[in-house]
C-alpha positions in Angstrom: 2.7 -9.7 22.4 1.4 -12.1 19.7 0.0 -14.4 22.3 -2.1 -11.6 23.8 -4.2 -11.4 20.6 -4.2 -15.1 19.6 -7.5 -16.3 20.8 -9.4 -13.1 19.9 -8.0 -13.0 16.4 -8.5 -16.7 15.7 -12.2 -16.6 16.7 -12.8 -13.6 14.5 -11.1 -15.3 11.6 -13.3 -18.3 11.9 -16.3 -16.0 11.6 -14.9 -14.4 8.4 -12.3 -11.8 9.3 -12.9 -8.5 7.5 -15.5 -10.0 5.3 -18.4 -8.2 6.7 -19.5 -4.7 5.8 -19.8 -3.5 9.5 -17.2 -3.8 12.4 -15.5 -2.2 15.6 -12.0 -1.5 17.4 -9.8 -2.5 20.3 -6.9 -1.6 22.6 -3.5 -0.7 21.3 -0.8 -3.3 20.8 2.7 -2.9 22.1 5.4 -1.9 19.5 6.9 -4.9 17.8 10.6 -5.6 17.1 10.8 -5.4 13.4 13.9 -7.3 12.4 14.1 -10.5 10.3 17.0 -12.4 11.8 15.0 -15.5 12.5 12.7 -15.4 9.4 13.2 -18.1 6.7 15.1 -17.4 3.6 13.2 -17.1 0.3 12.7 -20.7 -0.8 10.2 -22.3 -3.2 6.8 -22.5 -1.6 5.3 -26.0 -1.2 1.8 -24.4 -1.4 2.0 -21.5 -4.0 3.1 -21.5 -7.6 4.3 -18.0 -8.5 2.9 -16.1 -11.5 5.0 -16.8 -14.5 4.4 -13.5 -16.4 4.1 -9.9 -15.4 0.7 -8.3 -15.5 -0.2 -6.4 -18.7 -1.8 -3.0 -18.4 -4.5 -2.6 -21.0 -8.1 -1.4 -20.3 -11.1 -1.2 -22.6 -14.6 0.2 -21.8 -17.3 -2.3 -22.7 -20.4 -0.7 -21.1 -21.5 2.7 -19.7 -24.5 3.1 -17.4 -25.7 6.4 -15.7 -26.7 5.8 -12.1 -27.6 9.3 -11.0 -27.2 12.7 -12.5 -23.6 12.8 -11.3 -22.6 9.0 -11.0 -21.8 6.8 -13.9 -20.9 3.1 -13.8 -18.3 2.0 -16.2 -17.6 -1.7 -17.1 -14.2 -2.5 -18.5 -12.3 -5.4 -19.8 -9.0 -5.4 -17.9 -6.0 -7.3 -19.2 -4.5 -7.2 -15.7 -7.5 -9.1 -14.3 -8.2 -11.2 -17.4 -11.9 -10.3 -17.3 -14.6 -7.6 -16.7 -14.5 -5.2 -13.8 -16.3 -2.0 -12.9 -15.8 1.4 -11.5 -18.3 4.1 -10.5 -17.3 7.8 -11.2 -18.9 10.6 -9.2 -18.4 13.9 -11.0 -18.4 17.3 -9.2 -21.5 19.5 -9.1 -21.3 21.7 -12.2 -19.0 19.5 -14.1 -21.3 19.5 -17.1 -22.0 23.2 -17.0 -20.7 24.7 -20.3 -19.6 27.8 -18.4 -17.1 25.6 -16.5 -16.0 23.5 -19.4 -12.4 24.6 -18.9 -12.2 23.8 -15.2 -10.1 20.8 -14.1 -10.4 18.8 -10.9 -8.4 16.7 -8.4 -9.2 13.0 -8.1 -10.1 10.8 -5.1 -9.6 7.0 -5.5 -12.1 5.6 -3.0 -11.7 1.9 -2.1 -14.2 -0.6 -0.6 -13.9 -3.4 1.9 -13.4 -7.1 1.6 -17.1 -8.0 1.2 -17.9 -5.0 -1.0 -17.8 -3.9 -4.6 -17.7 -0.8 -6.8 -21.3 0.1 -5.8 -20.7 0.1 -2.0 -19.9 3.8 -1.5 -22.7 4.9 -3.9 -25.2 2.6 -2.3 -24.4 4.1 1.2 -24.6 7.7 0.2 -21.2 8.9 -0.8 -22.8 11.6 -3.0 -24.3 13.2 0.0 -21.1 13.2 1.9 -19.0 14.5 -0.9 -21.6 17.2 -1.6 -20.1 20.2 -3.4 -16.5 19.2 -2.8 -14.8 20.0 -6.2 -13.4 16.5 -6.8 -13.8 13.6 -9.1 -14.4 10.5 -7.0 -13.5 7.1 -8.6 -14.8 4.0 -6.8 -13.5 0.8 -8.4 -14.0 -2.9 -7.8 -11.3 -4.3 -5.7 -12.4 -7.9 -5.6 -14.0 -9.9 -2.8 -10.9 -10.3 -0.8 -8.7 -9.1 -3.6 -6.5 -7.2 -1.2 -5.4 -4.5 -3.6 -2.4 -6.6 -4.7 -1.0 -8.2 -7.8 -1.3 -11.7 -6.4 2.0 -13.6 -5.9 0.6 -16.6 -7.6 -1.9 -19.5 -7.1 -2.1 -22.7 -5.1 -0.3 -25.6 -6.8 -3.6 -27.4 -6.8 -5.2 -24.9 -9.2 -5.2 -25.5 -12.9 -2.1 -24.1 -14.8 -4.6 -22.0 -16.8 -5.6 -20.0 -13.7 -4.2 -16.4 -14.0 -3.6 -14.7 -10.6 -5.5 -11.4 -10.5 -3.4 -8.2 -10.6 -5.5 -5.6 -8.7 -2.6 -3.1 -8.1 -1.9 -3.1 -11.9 -5.6 -2.5 -12.6 -6.0 0.4 -10.2 -2.7 2.2 -10.7 -1.6 1.4 -14.3 -4.9 0.9 -16.0 -7.7 2.8 -14.2 -5.9 6.0 -13.1 -4.4 6.7 -16.6 -7.9 6.0 -18.1 -9.4 8.5 -15.6 -6.9 11.2 -16.6 -7.5 10.5 -20.3 -11.3 10.6 -20.0 -12.1 13.3 -17.5 -10.9 16.9 -16.8 -8.5 15.9 -14.1 -5.4 17.7 -12.9 -3.2 14.7 -13.7 -0.4 15.0 -11.1 0.4 13.7 -7.6 -0.5 17.1 -6.0 -4.1 16.7 -7.1 -4.6 13.0 -6.4 -5.7 11.4 -3.1 -6.7 8.0 -2.0 -8.9 6.6 0.8 -10.7 3.4 1.8 -12.4 1.4 4.5 -11.3 -1.9 6.1 -9.6 -3.9 3.3 -9.7 -0.6 1.3 -7.8 1.0 4.2 -5.1 -1.5 3.7 -5.1 -0.8 0.0 -5.0 2.9 0.6 -1.9 2.8 2.9 -0.2 0.0 0.9 -0.6 1.9 -2.4 0.5 5.2 -0.8 3.6 3.6 0.8 4.6 1.5 -2.3 3.9 4.5 -4.6 4.5 7.7 -2.6 4.9 9.6 -5.8 1.2 9.0 -6.8 -0.9 10.4 -3.9 -0.6 13.6 -1.9 -3.0 12.4 0.9 -4.2 9.0 2.2 -7.1 8.2 4.5 -7.8 4.9 6.2 -11.2 4.2 7.8 -11.1 1.1 10.1 -8.3 -0.1 7.9 -6.6 -3.5 8.0 -3.3 -1.7 8.0 -1.1 -4.4 9.5 -1.7 -7.7 7.7 1.4 -9.2 9.3 -0.1 -9.1 12.7 -0.4 -12.5 14.3 1.9 -14.1 11.8 1.3 -16.6 10.3 -2.4 -17.1 11.2 -3.8 -13.7 10.3 -2.1 -13.5 6.8 -3.2 -17.1 6.1 -6.8 -16.3 7.1 -7.1 -13.0 5.2 -6.8 -14.8 1.9 -9.8 -16.9 2.7 -12.3 -14.1 2.9 -12.1 -13.7 -0.8 -13.5 -15.2 -4.0 -11.7 -17.3 -5.0 -10.2 -18.0 -1.5 -6.4 -18.2 -1.7 -3.4 -18.5 0.5 -1.2 -17.2 -2.4 -2.2 -13.5 -2.6 1.2 -12.6 -1.1 2.6 -16.1 -1.3 2.3 -18.5 1.7 3.3 -16.6 4.8 6.2 -18.9 5.8 8.4 -19.1 2.6 7.3 -15.8 1.0 7.1 -13.7 4.1 9.0 -10.8 2.5 6.3 -10.4 -0.1 3.7 -10.1 2.6 5.7 -7.6 4.5 6.5 -5.7 1.2 2.8 -4.8 1.0 2.1 -4.3 4.7 1.7 -0.5 5.4 3.1 -0.9 9.0 6.3 -2.4 7.7 6.5 0.2 4.9 5.7 3.2 7.2 9.1 5.0 6.5 8.0 5.4 2.9 5.0 7.7 3.8 7.0 10.7 4.8 5.7 13.1 2.0 2.1 12.0 2.3 -0.7 13.7 4.4 -2.0 10.8 6.5 -5.3 10.2 8.3 -6.4 7.0 10.1 -9.6 6.5 12.0 -10.9 3.6 14.0 -13.2 2.7 17.0 -12.9 0.3 19.9 -15.7 -2.2 18.9 -18.1 -1.1 21.6 -21.5 0.1 20.6 -21.2 3.8 19.8 -23.4 6.8 19.0 -24.0 5.8 15.4 -24.8 2.1 16.0 -28.0 0.2 15.5 -28.8 -3.2 17.0 -27.7 -4.9 13.8 -24.4 -3.1 13.5 -23.3 -4.0 17.0 -22.6 -7.5 15.9 -19.6 -6.1 14.0 -17.9 -4.9 17.1 -15.5 -7.9 17.3 -14.1 -7.1 13.9 -13.2 -3.6 14.9 -11.5 -5.0 18.0 -9.1 -6.8 15.7 -8.7 -3.7 13.5 -7.8 -1.5 16.5 -4.4 -3.0 17.3 -3.6 -2.9 13.6 -4.2 0.8 13.6 -2.4 1.4 16.9 0.7 -0.4 15.6 0.5 1.4 12.2 0.3 4.8 13.9 3.2 3.9 16.2 5.3 2.8 13.2 4.6 6.0 11.3 5.4 8.2 14.4 8.6 6.2 15.1 9.7 7.2 11.5 9.2 10.9 12.5 6.2 11.2 10.1 3.1 13.2 11.2 -0.3 11.5 11.0 -3.8 12.5 12.1 -4.9 9.5 14.2 -8.5 9.5 15.3 -9.1 6.7 17.7 -12.7 7.8 18.5 -13.6 5.2 21.1 -17.0 3.5 21.0 -17.9 2.5 17.4 -18.2 -0.6 15.3 -17.0 -1.7 11.8 -20.0 -0.2 10.1 -21.0 2.4 7.4 -22.2 5.2 9.7 -18.6 5.5 11.0 -16.9 5.2 7.6 -19.1 7.9 6.1 -18.3 10.1 9.1 -14.6 9.3 8.6 -14.8 10.3 4.9 -16.5 13.6 5.8 -13.6 14.3 8.3 -10.9 13.3 5.8 -12.2 15.4 2.8 -11.3 18.8 4.1 -7.8 17.5 5.1 -7.4 16.1 1.6 -8.4 19.4 0.0 -6.1 21.3 2.2 -3.2 19.1 1.2 -4.1 19.7 -2.4 -4.3 23.5 -1.9 -1.0 23.8 -0.1 1.9 22.2 -2.1 4.9 21.2 -0.1 8.3 20.2 -1.4 8.7 16.7 -2.8 11.6 15.0 -4.5 9.8 15.6 -7.8 9.8 19.4 -7.3 13.0 19.8 -5.3 16.0 17.4 -5.9 17.5 18.5 -2.6 14.4 17.3 -0.7 15.3 14.0 0.9 13.1 10.9 0.9 13.1 7.5 2.6 11.8 4.3 1.0 11.6 0.6 1.8 11.1 -2.3 -0.6 11.3 -6.1 -0.8 11.0 -6.0 -4.6 13.9 -7.1 -6.7 13.3 -4.1 -9.0 11.5 -0.9 -8.0 11.3 2.8 -8.8 10.2 5.9 -7.0 10.4 9.6 -7.5 12.2 9.0 -10.8 14.9 6.8 -9.3 15.2 3.1 -10.3 16.8 0.3 -8.3 17.6 -3.3 -8.9 18.5 -5.4 -5.8 20.5 -8.5 -6.1 20.2 -10.3 -2.8 18.4 -13.1 -0.9 14.7 -12.7 -1.8 13.8 -12.4 1.9 15.8 -9.2 2.3 14.6 -5.7 2.3 16.3 -2.7 0.8 16.1 0.5 3.0 16.9 3.8 1.4 17.2 6.9 3.6 18.0 10.6 2.9 18.0 10.1 -0.9 18.8 13.4 -2.7 20.8 14.4 -5.8 23.8 14.6 -3.4 23.6 10.9 -2.4 21.8 8.4 -0.3 22.2 5.8 2.5 21.3 2.2 1.7 21.0 -0.7 4.1 20.4 -4.2 2.8 22.3 -7.1 1.3 24.1 -8.1 -1.8 24.3 -5.4 -4.4 22.0 -2.6 -5.5 22.1 -1.1 -9.0 21.0 2.5 -9.0 19.9 4.8 -11.8 19.1 8.4 -10.9 16.6 10.8 -12.4 18.0 13.3 -14.9 19.5 15.6 -12.3 23.0 16.1 -13.6 24.8 17.7 -16.5 24.9 15.3 -19.5 28.4 14.1 -20.2 29.8 15.5 -17.0 31.9 13.3 -14.6 30.8 12.8 -11.0 32.6 11.3 -8.1 30.3 8.7 -6.5 31.9 7.8 -3.2 30.7 4.7 -1.4 29.4 2.9 -4.5 32.1 0.8 -6.0 33.9 -0.2 -2.7 36.6 0.0 -1.7 37.6 2.8 -4.1 35.3 5.7 -5.0 33.9 5.5 -8.6 33.8 8.1 -11.4 30.5 8.0 -13.2 29.7 9.9 -16.4 26.1 11.3 -16.7 24.3 9.9 -19.7 22.8 12.2 -22.4 19.7 12.6 -20.3 21.7 13.6 -17.2 21.3 10.3 -15.3 23.9 8.4 -13.3 24.1 4.6 -13.0 26.2 2.9 -10.4 26.3 -0.1 -8.1 26.4 -0.1 -4.3 28.1 -3.1 -2.8 26.8 -4.2 0.6 28.2 -6.6 3.2 27.0 -10.2 2.8 23.8 -10.8 4.7 24.0 -12.9 7.8 22.8 -16.5 7.0 19.0 -16.6 7.1 17.3 -19.1 9.4 16.0 -22.3 8.0 12.3 -22.6 7.2 10.4 -22.6 10.4 9.8 -26.0 11.9 6.5 -27.2 13.1 7.7 -26.9 16.7 8.7 -23.2 16.0 5.3 -22.6 14.4 3.7 -24.0 17.5 5.5 -21.5 19.7 4.9 -18.4 17.6 2.1 -17.1 19.8 4.4 -17.0 22.8 7.6 -16.0 21.1 7.5 -12.7 19.1 8.8 -13.2 15.6 10.8 -10.3 14.2 9.4 -8.7 11.0 11.7 -6.4 9.2 14.7 -7.0 6.9 18.0 -8.0 8.6 20.4 -5.3 7.4 23.9 -6.7 7.7 25.2 -4.3 5.0 25.1 -0.5 4.9 26.7 2.1 2.6 26.6 5.9 2.5 26.9 7.2 -1.0 27.8 10.8 -1.9 27.6 12.3 -5.3 29.5 15.4 -6.3 30.9 16.9 -9.5 34.5 15.9 -10.3 36.5 19.0 -10.0 
């Protein structure tokens, strides 16, 4: 399967994959076998030096510039990025009307592509598309090839003073709290949506999967939603569309593959179960909205298309509904992205208007979640995984009554405050071989450890001969899960 796309992808990468503002789509790729049995274990990278400190979230406004009656450009100093960065904010019609001073609004975080910036959507007419939709639209910088990621690190050849940018921290831990503190938002998940084009489509679905408790709806327009396609050529090349170019955004794709996969929306598809999803893409052929200049971007959309087909298949295999609009002729260009946004907005507003149960509102509502992080939290639960750094943790059917976990090593679990403080609970399946008795803390949380079977030995780092064969030999992509445990939680009678 990988060999089928090799020559086409490589040629596009040489031209600057995903770096242009316009592009097109292609035929669907066959489903991939997502296991990690023959992937290398986590070892120090010979190429990338990991970041040594966690990003700090602190944002300060340094300049404000009105652009139109409804759009304002804000310039910030971001601690997460170590420098200045911008965001444009489009306010709803009537926001400044004194008669509506008490009205609050949902928020759309709208992301640009790899060659774009915070001005892209404004420059191409987003205000006209949004029209009277009662929504605050926030359009931030995402870097030229920043990939909506807290970068793993930097090349060992870079000066030690180089600080890897932390785009995810800027967007989710700096910008969104500032938006809620500055404007009349409805500051909860039910009233927050995200969308983006190309690289921004990747950011949209990656953020939605990694943080399913933040966004009620997510829309990808010609999104690069499978960055692990054509491993390792494609992930290596994606880092070189940016400024500065880097192979270390997710770490090098051989020794730090799990970090790449841990941001890839296709790998993380099971985490999207409570999100309203929309994905649109074309086939790269000249379509009804194309001009002679935009037709040159058709090859890019031909690479984007199998990414989207694979993403949709992964979502559907997880039993998750998605509105997939493979509209045929159309290139990687703005007329299609504006049309996609116009189609997504009513869907987003409908999701906002019709709340459905989530783990935050109903502790009996189950959720699934995948992560390659050593420590992660979702829906008020926190987890610390102690295993080979190349392993995934897969959580399924998590509720206040228990969970199923597949992975390796040990998993420390702290629940949300769902239980009676000071009461005893029987947590079966956690402290093997005997069930454990856990006392809820004064906030009503339980903390316990799940022991999993030792992971099967990971393969050695891929040899040059193996790398030379990767186009012909499909390489599995998801975490080997040698251990599994079913945990039940019930009051001690």
